N, C-alpha and C positions, 0 to 999 in steps of 0.2 A: 531566455525568457524571463517573465516576472514570474514571482512567485503567486502572486493572486490571479495569474492567467489561469496557473494551473490545477489551482483551488476549483474556479470556477469552470473547469473544464471538466473537474473530475465531479463537481458537484452535481454537473447532468446528467449524470450516467446513470440508469435508474438500476438498482439492486433487485433481482427476482427471488431471491431467498426469502423463507418465511422466517420474519421476523422474531417469533419466538425462539429460535436455535441459533442467530446469530450472537456470535461471543464478540468477533470486531466488525467494525463501520468498515464497509465497502470502501469507502475515502480511503481508510487509514491503511488497507490493504495494498489498494493499488499506489499509493504516496510511496510507503514501505518499498514495494516492490520496484518500484521507480529508482528509489534511494540507492535500493541495495545494487540495481543493475548499475547504475553511474559511478558508483564506487567500485565498481570491478566484478562482482559476483555473476558467475556464470552457470550456474545450473541451481534446481529446486534448494537443494539443502546449503547451498551457501548461502542465497536470500534467506531462509530461516534460522540457520546461524548470524546471521547480520541483524534479523531480526529482534533474537534474545539476546543480543552483546546492548543492540539499543534501543530496549524496554525501559529498562532500568534509568 
């Protein structure tokens, strides 16, 4: 799958959260989660650790 197809798909998903309370964009969360799972993360704690490692 080409990356731009993934970007297009994620951009069509509506974010129901209150925009004033949003710290991270929904696209970033979805992309990070998919990337972490592809990298072998198997639970939310591993995904969180992956995110902290990749944020810098």
